[in-house]
C-alpha positions in Angstrom: 115.1 99.1 157.1 115.9 95.9 159.1 116.8 98.2 162.0 113.0 99.1 162.6 110.3 96.8 163.7 107.2 96.8 161.5 105.1 97.5 164.7 106.5 100.9 164.9 105.7 102.2 161.4 102.9 104.4 162.5 105.0 106.1 165.0 107.9 106.6 162.6 105.4 108.1 160.0 104.3 110.5 162.8 107.7 111.6 163.8 108.9 112.4 160.2 108.2 116.2 160.6 110.2 116.3 164.0 113.5 115.2 162.4 115.9 112.3 162.3 116.3 111.9 166.2 112.6 111.8 166.6 112.2 109.1 164.0 114.9 107.0 165.6 113.1 107.4 169.0 109.6 106.7 167.5 111.1 103.5 165.8 112.9 102.5 169.0 116.1 102.3 167.1 118.8 100.4 169.2 121.2 103.0 169.0 124.0 101.0 170.6 123.3 97.6 169.1 123.1 99.1 165.4 125.6 101.8 165.8 123.4 104.9 165.2 126.1 107.2 163.7 126.4 104.7 160.8 122.5 104.8 160.1 121.7 108.3 161.0 122.8 109.7 157.6 120.6 107.3 155.8 117.6 108.1 157.7 118.4 111.9 157.4 118.9 111.4 153.7 115.5 109.8 153.3 113.7 112.6 155.3 115.4 115.4 153.4 114.3 113.8 150.1 110.7 113.0 151.3 111.5 109.2 150.8 109.6 106.8 152.9 111.2 105.0 155.7 109.7 101.3 155.8 110.0 99.6 159.1 110.7 96.1 157.8 111.6 93.7 160.7 109.5 91.4 162.8 109.3 92.5 166.4 111.2 90.9 169.0 107.9 89.3 170.4 107.0 88.0 166.9 110.5 86.6 166.5 110.4 84.9 170.0 107.1 83.4 169.3 108.3 81.9 166.2 111.6 80.5 167.8 109.2 78.9 170.5 106.8 77.6 167.9 108.2 77.5 164.3 104.9 76.8 162.7 103.7 80.2 163.5 105.9 81.5 160.7 103.2 80.2 158.3 106.0 79.5 155.7 106.4 76.4 153.8 109.4 74.2 154.9 112.7 75.4 153.7 114.5 73.6 151.0 117.2 71.4 152.6 120.0 73.5 151.4 118.7 76.7 152.6 117.8 75.1 156.0 121.5 73.7 156.2 123.1 77.1 155.3 120.9 79.0 157.7 121.7 76.5 160.5 125.4 77.0 159.8 125.1 80.7 159.7 123.4 80.8 163.0 125.8 78.6 164.7 128.8 80.6 163.4 127.0 83.6 164.5 127.0 82.2 168.0 130.6 81.6 168.1 130.2 77.9 167.0 128.0 77.0 169.9 124.9 75.2 168.4 121.9 75.6 170.7 119.6 72.4 171.2 118.1 71.2 167.8 114.5 72.3 168.5 115.8 75.8 169.5 118.0 75.9 166.4 115.1 75.0 164.2 113.0 77.8 165.7 115.9 80.2 165.2 116.2 79.3 161.6 112.4 79.8 161.2 112.6 83.1 162.8 115.3 84.2 160.3 113.1 83.1 157.4 110.2 85.0 159.0 112.3 88.0 159.2 113.2 87.8 155.7 109.7 87.1 154.4 108.4 90.1 156.4 111.1 92.3 154.8 110.2 91.0 151.4 106.5 91.6 152.1 107.4 95.2 153.1 109.2 96.2 150.0 107.3 94.0 147.5 106.0 95.9 144.6 107.9 99.2 145.5 111.0 100.6 144.1 113.1 100.1 147.2 116.5 100.0 149.0 116.4 97.5 151.8 119.0 98.3 154.4 119.8 95.0 156.1 122.6 92.6 157.2 124.4 90.8 154.6 122.5 87.4 155.4 119.3 89.1 154.6 120.5 90.4 151.3 121.7 87.0 150.2 119.9 85.9 147.0 120.3 82.3 147.8 118.7 82.3 151.3 117.7 85.9 152.2 114.9 88.5 151.4 115.3 87.9 147.6 114.0 84.4 148.0 110.8 85.8 149.0 110.4 88.4 146.3 109.9 85.9 143.5 110.7 87.2 140.1 111.3 90.8 141.2 114.1 92.6 139.8 116.7 92.6 142.7 120.2 93.8 142.9 122.0 92.5 145.9 125.0 94.5 147.5 127.2 93.3 150.4 129.3 95.6 152.3 132.5 93.5 153.0 135.4 94.3 155.3 138.7 94.0 153.8 140.8 91.2 155.5 144.5 90.8 155.4 145.8 88.3 152.9 142.7 88.5 150.8 143.6 90.4 147.6 140.8 89.4 145.0 136.9 89.6 145.1 137.0 85.9 144.6 138.6 85.5 148.0 135.4 86.9 149.5 131.9 86.3 148.8 131.9 87.0 145.1 129.0 85.2 143.5 126.6 85.4 146.4 126.0 88.9 145.6 125.7 91.0 142.5 128.1 93.5 144.1 130.5 93.6 146.9 131.3 97.0 148.3 134.7 96.8 150.3 135.1 98.8 153.4 138.0 99.2 155.8 138.1 96.5 158.7 136.2 97.9 161.8 138.0 97.8 165.2 136.1 96.0 167.6 136.4 93.3 170.3 136.1 89.7 169.3 132.4 88.8 170.4 133.5 85.3 171.0 135.9 86.0 173.8 
């Protein structure tokens, strides 16, 4: 799960017998930021079935270190198309306000480092990765770091007014689109 940082894996494993809330506490799940009621059933299901819960993300400290010093990721340079796409995603995700170029380069590298970490955690396992759509994208997310692994990428996509066909969405970027009702929330760019 992207929602748990790798550094908390031992604590998550130790908390399994105490139940779903103990696992969330042990993994320091950001209940507000990640909307815990949406993830709780997934964690509960894994516990009930004895499935492992893998904390797959970089810690905030690791990500900040990569933002400050991109070479710390240890990754080879991104192909230009991947670099440009991730820059565009990050600027769009920050309401169209691009940070200074060196900070943006660090943010892109941190995103790549997150994807590489998630890939390393699930590599060689039969896994379901619970992560944001950007991480699930085969063209620039976790699948890039899984080599020739057999990957199926599914994006949960909110239905939008005026869009009536899968082609109107992100068809082609994922193997499957799972359409969901539009969530009511404030515009984060206001």
